[in-house]
C-alpha positions, 0 to 999 in steps of 0.5 A: 266351926260350930259345935254341930259341925264338929259333932258330925265329923266326930261321928263320921270318924267313929263310923269309919274307924269301926268299919275299918276295924270290923273289916280287918278283924273278919279277915283273920282266922279264928285260930292261928292253925285254921279251922278244925273239923270235929266228927263224933260218931256213935258206933254201938251202944249197950245198956252201960256202954257206948262206943264212939269214934272221934275224928279231927281234921286239920289239927295240929299235934300234939293236942290234948282232948278230953271227953267227959260225961255229964254228971248230976250234982 
């Protein structure tokens, strides 16, 4: 076999391998717990405070959630 034929076979196997890998990886969920939906709603606000309502759906318990405000350095 010539080098050109071997190179074409190598490219074919590489393309098929990448296709098979990408097809398999896209079928798996991003998280083992499924998709979590997060909803954040501002209920009220004053000059110095804000009241927020944070809702989660499809979330496994116990879960740690931290809300932080931006701080200028």
